[in-house]
PDB file of N, CA, C and O in Angstrom, chain B, residues numbered from 101:
ATOM      1  N   UNK B 101      -6.261  18.665   1.930  1.00  0.00           N
ATOM      2  CA  UNK B 101      -5.278  17.836   2.574  1.00  0.00           C
ATOM      3  C   UNK B 101      -5.633  16.360   2.404  1.00  0.00           C
ATOM      4  O   UNK B 101      -6.796  15.996   2.227  1.00  0.00           O
ATOM      5  N   UNK B 102      -4.615  15.536   2.461  1.00  0.00           N
ATOM      6  CA  UNK B 102      -4.813  14.095   2.319  1.00  0.00           C
ATOM      7  C   UNK B 102      -4.949  13.472   3.702  1.00  0.00           C
ATOM      8  O   UNK B 102      -4.119  13.699   4.582  1.00  0.00           O
ATOM      9  N   UNK B 103      -5.985  12.700   3.879  1.00  0.00           N
ATOM     10  CA  UNK B 103      -6.177  11.960   5.126  1.00  0.00           C
ATOM     11  C   UNK B 103      -5.450  10.627   4.981  1.00  0.00           C
ATOM     12  O   UNK B 103      -6.014   9.662   4.466  1.00  0.00           O
ATOM     13  N   UNK B 104      -4.181  10.573   5.441  1.00  0.00           N
ATOM     14  CA  UNK B 104      -3.345   9.397   5.255  1.00  0.00           C
ATOM     15  C   UNK B 104      -3.852   8.192   6.014  1.00  0.00           C
ATOM     16  O   UNK B 104      -3.529   7.061   5.651  1.00  0.00           O
ATOM     17  N   UNK B 105      -4.635   8.400   7.056  1.00  0.00           N
ATOM     18  CA  UNK B 105      -5.131   7.252   7.814  1.00  0.00           C
ATOM     19  C   UNK B 105      -6.183   6.460   7.030  1.00  0.00           C
ATOM     20  O   UNK B 105      -6.400   5.279   7.301  1.00  0.00           O
ATOM     21  N   UNK B 106      -6.826   7.101   6.072  1.00  0.00           N
ATOM     22  CA  UNK B 106      -7.839   6.402   5.281  1.00  0.00           C
ATOM     23  C   UNK B 106      -7.354   6.067   3.866  1.00  0.00           C
ATOM     24  O   UNK B 106      -8.123   5.571   3.044  1.00  0.00           O
ATOM     25  N   UNK B 107      -6.086   6.338   3.590  1.00  0.00           N
ATOM     26  CA  UNK B 107      -5.527   6.110   2.264  1.00  0.00           C
ATOM     27  C   UNK B 107      -4.596   4.901   2.285  1.00  0.00           C
ATOM     28  O   UNK B 107      -3.772   4.757   3.188  1.00  0.00           O
ATOM     29  N   UNK B 108      -4.734   4.049   1.298  1.00  0.00           N
ATOM     30  CA  UNK B 108      -3.842   2.899   1.175  1.00  0.00           C
ATOM     31  C   UNK B 108      -2.574   3.374   0.478  1.00  0.00           C
ATOM     32  O   UNK B 108      -2.620   3.870  -0.648  1.00  0.00           O
ATOM     33  N   UNK B 109      -1.444   3.218   1.159  1.00  0.00           N
ATOM     34  CA  UNK B 109      -0.155   3.646   0.615  1.00  0.00           C
ATOM     35  C   UNK B 109       0.624   2.410   0.208  1.00  0.00           C
ATOM     36  O   UNK B 109       0.788   1.477   0.995  1.00  0.00           O
ATOM     37  N   UNK B 110       1.105   2.409  -1.028  1.00  0.00           N
ATOM     38  CA  UNK B 110       1.895   1.279  -1.513  1.00  0.00           C
ATOM     39  C   UNK B 110       3.217   1.808  -2.066  1.00  0.00           C
ATOM     40  O   UNK B 110       3.304   2.971  -2.460  1.00  0.00           O
ATOM     41  N   UNK B 111       4.236   0.965  -2.097  1.00  0.00           N
ATOM     42  CA  UNK B 111       5.527   1.419  -2.620  1.00  0.00           C
ATOM     43  C   UNK B 111       5.441   1.670  -4.125  1.00  0.00           C
ATOM     44  O   UNK B 111       4.583   1.110  -4.807  1.00  0.00           O
ATOM     45  N   UNK B 112       6.327   2.508  -4.631  1.00  0.00           N
ATOM     46  CA  UNK B 112       6.346   2.729  -6.081  1.00  0.00           C
ATOM     47  C   UNK B 112       6.673   1.415  -6.799  1.00  0.00           C
ATOM     48  O   UNK B 112       7.448   0.612  -6.277  1.00  0.00           O
ATOM     49  N   UNK B 113       6.111   1.183  -7.963  1.00  0.00           N
ATOM     50  CA  UNK B 113       6.342  -0.071  -8.682  1.00  0.00           C
ATOM     51  C   UNK B 113       7.823  -0.381  -8.919  1.00  0.00           C
ATOM     52  O   UNK B 113       8.223  -1.545  -8.897  1.00  0.00           O
ATOM     53  N   UNK B 114       8.624   0.639  -9.143  1.00  0.00           N
ATOM     54  CA  UNK B 114      10.040   0.427  -9.425  1.00  0.00           C
ATOM     55  C   UNK B 114      10.767  -0.148  -8.205  1.00  0.00           C
ATOM     56  O   UNK B 114      11.705  -0.930  -8.358  1.00  0.00           O
ATOM     57  N   UNK B 115      10.342   0.232  -7.004  1.00  0.00           N
ATOM     58  CA  UNK B 115      11.014  -0.218  -5.782  1.00  0.00           C
ATOM     59  C   UNK B 115      10.282  -1.349  -5.074  1.00  0.00           C
ATOM     60  O   UNK B 115      10.678  -1.757  -3.983  1.00  0.00           O
ATOM     61  N   UNK B 116       9.236  -1.849  -5.676  1.00  0.00           N
ATOM     62  CA  UNK B 116       8.410  -2.858  -5.025  1.00  0.00           C
ATOM     63  C   UNK B 116       9.195  -4.115  -4.644  1.00  0.00           C
ATOM     64  O   UNK B 116       8.892  -4.737  -3.625  1.00  0.00           O
ATOM     65  N   UNK B 117      10.191  -4.500  -5.437  1.00  0.00           N
ATOM     66  CA  UNK B 117      10.943  -5.732  -5.179  1.00  0.00           C
ATOM     67  C   UNK B 117      12.259  -5.501  -4.435  1.00  0.00           C
ATOM     68  O   UNK B 117      13.057  -6.427  -4.288  1.00  0.00           O
ATOM     69  N   UNK B 118      12.490  -4.279  -3.967  1.00  0.00           N
ATOM     70  CA  UNK B 118      13.712  -3.955  -3.243  1.00  0.00           C
ATOM     71  C   UNK B 118      13.384  -3.905  -1.752  1.00  0.00           C
ATOM     72  O   UNK B 118      12.442  -3.231  -1.337  1.00  0.00           O
ATOM     73  N   UNK B 119      14.169  -4.621  -0.958  1.00  0.00           N
ATOM     74  CA  UNK B 119      13.892  -4.667   0.486  1.00  0.00           C
ATOM     75  C   UNK B 119      14.317  -3.360   1.163  1.00  0.00           C
ATOM     76  O   UNK B 119      15.153  -2.619   0.646  1.00  0.00           O
ATOM     77  N   UNK B 120      13.734  -3.101   2.310  1.00  0.00           N
ATOM     78  CA  UNK B 120      14.093  -1.912   3.081  1.00  0.00           C
ATOM     79  C   UNK B 120      15.555  -1.958   3.500  1.00  0.00           C
ATOM     80  O   UNK B 120      16.226  -0.926   3.521  1.00  0.00           O
ATOM     81  N   UNK B 121      16.056  -3.145   3.834  1.00  0.00           N
ATOM     82  CA  UNK B 121      17.451  -3.276   4.252  1.00  0.00           C
ATOM     83  C   UNK B 121      18.404  -2.844   3.144  1.00  0.00           C
ATOM     84  O   UNK B 121      19.401  -2.173   3.408  1.00  0.00           O
ATOM     85  N   UNK B 122      18.104  -3.226   1.911  1.00  0.00           N
ATOM     86  CA  UNK B 122      18.949  -2.845   0.775  1.00  0.00           C
ATOM     87  C   UNK B 122      18.882  -1.335   0.556  1.00  0.00           C
ATOM     88  O   UNK B 122      19.904  -0.706   0.286  1.00  0.00           O
ATOM     89  N   UNK B 123      17.708  -0.757   0.669  1.00  0.00           N
ATOM     90  CA  UNK B 123      17.579   0.692   0.516  1.00  0.00           C
ATOM     91  C   UNK B 123      18.354   1.430   1.592  1.00  0.00           C
ATOM     92  O   UNK B 123      19.084   2.376   1.294  1.00  0.00           O
ATOM     93  N   UNK B 124      18.203   1.006   2.839  1.00  0.00           N
ATOM     94  CA  UNK B 124      18.901   1.666   3.944  1.00  0.00           C
ATOM     95  C   UNK B 124      20.410   1.528   3.766  1.00  0.00           C
ATOM     96  O   UNK B 124      21.150   2.483   4.002  1.00  0.00           O
ATOM     97  N   UNK B 125      20.870   0.356   3.353  1.00  0.00           N
ATOM     98  CA  UNK B 125      22.300   0.141   3.122  1.00  0.00           C
ATOM     99  C   UNK B 125      22.821   1.075   2.032  1.00  0.00           C
ATOM    100  O   UNK B 125      23.902   1.648   2.170  1.00  0.00           O
ATOM    101  N   UNK B 126      22.066   1.228   0.963  1.00  0.00           N
ATOM    102  CA  UNK B 126      22.472   2.112  -0.130  1.00  0.00           C
ATOM    103  C   UNK B 126      22.538   3.560   0.338  1.00  0.00           C
ATOM    104  O   UNK B 126      23.441   4.304  -0.046  1.00  0.00           O
ATOM    105  N   UNK B 127      21.581   3.954   1.165  1.00  0.00           N
ATOM    106  CA  UNK B 127      21.570   5.326   1.691  1.00  0.00           C
ATOM    107  C   UNK B 127      22.755   5.530   2.633  1.00  0.00           C
ATOM    108  O   UNK B 127      23.442   6.548   2.555  1.00  0.00           O
ATOM    109  N   UNK B 128      22.993   4.572   3.516  1.00  0.00           N
ATOM    110  CA  UNK B 128      24.108   4.674   4.464  1.00  0.00           C
ATOM    111  C   UNK B 128      25.452   4.776   3.746  1.00  0.00           C
ATOM    112  O   UNK B 128      26.346   5.498   4.188  1.00  0.00           O
ATOM    113  N   UNK B 129      25.587   4.052   2.644  1.00  0.00           N
ATOM    114  CA  UNK B 129      26.836   4.070   1.872  1.00  0.00           C
ATOM    115  C   UNK B 129      26.875   5.193   0.852  1.00  0.00           C
ATOM    116  O   UNK B 129      27.834   5.310   0.089  1.00  0.00           O
ATOM    117  N   UNK B 130      25.838   6.020   0.834  1.00  0.00           N
ATOM    118  CA  UNK B 130      25.710   7.165  -0.066  1.00  0.00           C
ATOM    119  C   UNK B 130      25.920   6.761  -1.525  1.00  0.00           C
ATOM    120  O   UNK B 130      26.654   7.413  -2.267  1.00  0.00           O
ATOM    121  N   UNK B 131      25.264   5.675  -1.916  1.00  0.00           N
ATOM    122  CA  UNK B 131      25.345   5.195  -3.290  1.00  0.00           C
ATOM    123  C   UNK B 131      24.172   5.731  -4.091  1.00  0.00           C
ATOM    124  O   UNK B 131      23.051   5.820  -3.590  1.00  0.00           O
ATOM    125  N   UNK B 132      24.439   6.085  -5.331  1.00  0.00           N
ATOM    126  CA  UNK B 132      23.340   6.449  -6.210  1.00  0.00           C
ATOM    127  C   UNK B 132      22.691   5.166  -6.713  1.00  0.00           C
ATOM    128  O   UNK B 132      23.242   4.081  -6.531  1.00  0.00           O
ATOM    129  N   UNK B 133      21.533   5.278  -7.339  1.00  0.00           N
ATOM    130  CA  UNK B 133      20.842   4.092  -7.837  1.00  0.00           C
ATOM    131  C   UNK B 133      21.708   3.347  -8.849  1.00  0.00           C
ATOM    132  O   UNK B 133      21.722   2.117  -8.866  1.00  0.00           O
ATOM    133  N   UNK B 134      22.424   4.077  -9.686  1.00  0.00           N
ATOM    134  CA  UNK B 134      23.290   3.437 -10.670  1.00  0.00           C
ATOM    135  C   UNK B 134      24.454   2.694 -10.035  1.00  0.00           C
ATOM    136  O   UNK B 134      24.855   1.635 -10.518  1.00  0.00           O
ATOM    137  N   UNK B 135      24.999   3.247  -8.950  1.00  0.00           N
ATOM    138  CA  UNK B 135      26.136   2.608  -8.281  1.00  0.00           C
ATOM    139  C   UNK B 135      25.715   1.375  -7.488  1.00  0.00           C
ATOM    140  O   UNK B 135      26.485   0.422  -7.366  1.00  0.00           O
ATOM    141  N   UNK B 136      24.515   1.387  -6.956  1.00  0.00           N
ATOM    142  CA  UNK B 136      24.092   0.309  -6.080  1.00  0.00           C
ATOM    143  C   UNK B 136      23.514  -0.889  -6.838  1.00  0.00           C
ATOM    144  O   UNK B 136      23.291  -1.942  -6.240  1.00  0.00           O
ATOM    145  N   UNK B 137      23.270  -0.745  -8.135  1.00  0.00           N
ATOM    146  CA  UNK B 137      22.677  -1.815  -8.949  1.00  0.00           C
ATOM    147  C   UNK B 137      21.320  -2.269  -8.406  1.00  0.00           C
ATOM    148  O   UNK B 137      20.943  -3.430  -8.564  1.00  0.00           O
ATOM    149  N   UNK B 138      20.596  -1.361  -7.775  1.00  0.00           N
ATOM    150  CA  UNK B 138      19.254  -1.695  -7.295  1.00  0.00           C
ATOM    151  C   UNK B 138      18.324  -1.963  -8.457  1.00  0.00           C
ATOM    152  O   UNK B 138      17.520  -2.895  -8.438  1.00  0.00           O
ATOM    153  N   UNK B 139      18.452  -1.128  -9.464  1.00  0.00           N
ATOM    154  CA  UNK B 139      17.535  -1.214 -10.599  1.00  0.00           C
ATOM    155  C   UNK B 139      18.342  -1.345 -11.878  1.00  0.00           C
ATOM    156  O   UNK B 139      19.349  -0.664 -12.067  1.00  0.00           O
ATOM    157  N   UNK B 140      17.896  -2.211 -12.732  1.00  0.00           N
ATOM    158  CA  UNK B 140      18.570  -2.335 -14.018  1.00  0.00           C
ATOM    159  C   UNK B 140      17.526  -2.329 -15.124  1.00  0.00           C
ATOM    160  O   UNK B 140      17.003  -3.371 -15.519  1.00  0.00           O
ATOM    161  N   UNK B 141      17.242  -1.151 -15.603  1.00  0.00           N
ATOM    162  CA  UNK B 141      16.334  -1.000 -16.724  1.00  0.00           C
ATOM    163  C   UNK B 141      16.786   0.204 -17.525  1.00  0.00           C
ATOM    164  O   UNK B 141      17.340   1.150 -16.964  1.00  0.00           O
ATOM    165  N   UNK B 142      16.560   0.181 -18.823  1.00  0.00           N
ATOM    166  CA  UNK B 142      17.004   1.310 -19.648  1.00  0.00           C
ATOM    167  C   UNK B 142      16.178   2.556 -19.362  1.00  0.00           C
ATOM    168  O   UNK B 142      14.948   2.508 -19.327  1.00  0.00           O
ATOM    169  N   UNK B 143      16.859   3.656 -19.161  1.00  0.00           N
ATOM    170  CA  UNK B 143      16.124   4.891 -18.914  1.00  0.00           C
ATOM    171  C   UNK B 143      16.236   5.852 -20.095  1.00  0.00           C
ATOM    172  O   UNK B 143      15.516   6.849 -20.152  1.00  0.00           O
ATOM    173  N   UNK B 144      17.129   5.563 -21.030  1.00  0.00           N
ATOM    174  CA  UNK B 144      17.277   6.430 -22.195  1.00  0.00           C
ATOM    175  C   UNK B 144      17.001   5.633 -23.465  1.00  0.00           C
ATOM    176  O   UNK B 144      17.913   5.298 -24.220  1.00  0.00           O
ATOM    177  N   UNK B 145      15.749   5.347 -23.675  1.00  0.00           N
ATOM    178  CA  UNK B 145      15.371   4.628 -24.877  1.00  0.00           C
ATOM    179  C   UNK B 145      15.201   5.622 -26.016  1.00  0.00           C
ATOM    180  O   UNK B 145      15.228   6.833 -25.799  1.00  0.00           O
ATOM    181  N   UNK B 146      15.028   5.118 -27.207  1.00  0.00           N
ATOM    182  CA  UNK B 146      14.803   5.998 -28.358  1.00  0.00           C
ATOM    183  C   UNK B 146      13.531   6.812 -28.168  1.00  0.00           C
ATOM    184  O   UNK B 146      13.467   7.969 -28.583  1.00  0.00           O
ATOM    185  N   UNK B 147      12.528   6.219 -27.550  1.00  0.00           N
ATOM    186  CA  UNK B 147      11.279   6.941 -27.326  1.00  0.00           C
ATOM    187  C   UNK B 147      11.494   8.127 -26.393  1.00  0.00           C
ATOM    188  O   UNK B 147      10.925   9.199 -26.599  1.00  0.00           O
ATOM    189  N   UNK B 148      12.315   7.930 -25.371  1.00  0.00           N
ATOM    190  CA  UNK B 148      12.614   9.028 -24.451  1.00  0.00           C
ATOM    191  C   UNK B 148      13.368  10.129 -25.183  1.00  0.00           C
ATOM    192  O   UNK B 148      13.042  11.307 -25.041  1.00  0.00           O
ATOM    193  N   UNK B 149      14.367   9.753 -25.959  1.00  0.00           N
ATOM    194  CA  UNK B 149      15.146  10.744 -26.705  1.00  0.00           C
ATOM    195  C   UNK B 149      14.254  11.513 -27.682  1.00  0.00           C
ATOM    196  O   UNK B 149      14.403  12.726 -27.830  1.00  0.00           O
ATOM    197  N   UNK B 150      13.342  10.826 -28.339  1.00  0.00           N
ATOM    198  CA  UNK B 150      12.429  11.470 -29.282  1.00  0.00           C
ATOM    199  C   UNK B 150      11.519  12.461 -28.551  1.00  0.00           C
ATOM    200  O   UNK B 150      11.272  13.563 -29.040  1.00  0.00           O
ATOM    201  N   UNK B 151      11.028  12.066 -27.389  1.00  0.00           N
ATOM    202  CA  UNK B 151      10.155  12.942 -26.610  1.00  0.00           C
ATOM    203  C   UNK B 151      10.906  14.178 -26.139  1.00  0.00           C
ATOM    204  O   UNK B 151      10.367  15.285 -26.174  1.00  0.00           O
ATOM    205  N   UNK B 152      12.143  13.998 -25.700  1.00  0.00           N
ATOM    206  CA  UNK B 152      12.955  15.148 -25.287  1.00  0.00           C
ATOM    207  C   UNK B 152      13.126  16.110 -26.458  1.00  0.00           C
ATOM    208  O   UNK B 152      13.040  17.327 -26.288  1.00  0.00           O
ATOM    209  N   UNK B 153      13.363  15.570 -27.626  1.00  0.00           N
ATOM    210  CA  UNK B 153      13.525  16.408 -28.823  1.00  0.00           C
ATOM    211  C   UNK B 153      12.245  17.196 -29.098  1.00  0.00           C
ATOM    212  O   UNK B 153      12.306  18.396 -29.363  1.00  0.00           O
ATOM    213  N   UNK B 154      11.082  16.531 -29.039  1.00  0.00           N
ATOM    214  CA  UNK B 154       9.814  17.208 -29.304  1.00  0.00           C
ATOM    215  C   UNK B 154       9.518  18.294 -28.274  1.00  0.00           C
ATOM    216  O   UNK B 154       9.050  19.378 -28.622  1.00  0.00           O
ATOM    217  N   UNK B 155       9.790  18.003 -27.027  1.00  0.00           N
ATOM    218  CA  UNK B 155       9.535  18.982 -25.968  1.00  0.00           C
ATOM    219  C   UNK B 155      10.467  20.180 -26.131  1.00  0.00           C
ATOM    220  O   UNK B 155      10.055  21.324 -25.939  1.00  0.00           O
ATOM    221  N   UNK B 156      11.713  19.918 -26.482  1.00  0.00           N
ATOM    222  CA  UNK B 156      12.673  21.012 -26.702  1.00  0.00           C
ATOM    223  C   UNK B 156      12.226  21.893 -27.854  1.00  0.00           C
ATOM    224  O   UNK B 156      12.247  23.119 -27.746  1.00  0.00           O
ATOM    225  N   UNK B 157      11.825  21.282 -28.944  1.00  0.00           N
ATOM    226  CA  UNK B 157      11.350  22.050 -30.101  1.00  0.00           C
ATOM    227  C   UNK B 157      10.111  22.869 -29.762  1.00  0.00           C
ATOM    228  O   UNK B 157      10.005  24.032 -30.152  1.00  0.00           O
ATOM    229  N   UNK B 158       9.186  22.269 -29.043  1.00  0.00           N
ATOM    230  CA  UNK B 158       7.952  22.985 -28.671  1.00  0.00           C
ATOM    231  C   UNK B 158       8.255  24.150 -27.750  1.00  0.00           C
ATOM    232  O   UNK B 158       7.665  25.221 -27.892  1.00  0.00           O
ATOM    233  N   UNK B 159       9.169  23.956 -26.806  1.00  0.00           N
ATOM    234  CA  UNK B 159       9.481  25.035 -25.863  1.00  0.00           C
ATOM    235  C   UNK B 159      10.163  26.199 -26.556  1.00  0.00           C
ATOM    236  O   UNK B 159       9.996  27.346 -26.142  1.00  0.00           O
ATOM    237  N   UNK B 160      10.938  25.921 -27.619  1.00  0.00           N
ATOM    238  CA  UNK B 160      11.584  26.981 -28.372  1.00  0.00           C
ATOM    239  C   UNK B 160      10.570  27.857 -29.092  1.00  0.00           C
ATOM    240  O   UNK B 160      10.794  29.053 -29.279  1.00  0.00           O
ATOM    241  N   UNK B 161       9.449  27.257 -29.496  1.00  0.00           N
ATOM    242  CA  UNK B 161       8.418  28.019 -30.213  1.00  0.00           C
ATOM    243  C   UNK B 161       7.706  29.015 -29.307  1.00  0.00           C
ATOM    244  O   UNK B 161       7.216  30.042 -29.776  1.00  0.00           O
ATOM    245  N   UNK B 162       7.648  28.715 -28.003  1.00  0.00           N
ATOM    246  CA  UNK B 162       6.914  29.562 -27.071  1.00  0.00           C
ATOM    247  C   UNK B 162       7.829  30.409 -26.197  1.00  0.00           C
ATOM    248  O   UNK B 162       7.349  31.153 -25.342  1.00  0.00           O
ATOM    249  N   UNK B 163       9.126  30.307 -26.397  1.00  0.00           N
ATOM    250  CA  UNK B 163      10.082  31.072 -25.570  1.00  0.00           C
ATOM    251  C   UNK B 163      10.339  32.447 -26.123  1.00  0.00           C
ATOM    252  O   UNK B 163      11.114  33.209 -25.546  1.00  0.00           O
TER     253      UNK B 163
END
């Protein structure tokens, strides 16, 4: 088990610059991350697509 009282907890790097008020507002309005414009970074780069392809090919070999 994790002893949370002795562990330093920090926010995830992606949400580090987002205030709690903005997060709560987005949750209250039931907005997804894409709808709320909280984060603007590419999530489907060529590297990601290439990795998905490799993982798919590898999984087919062992299925």
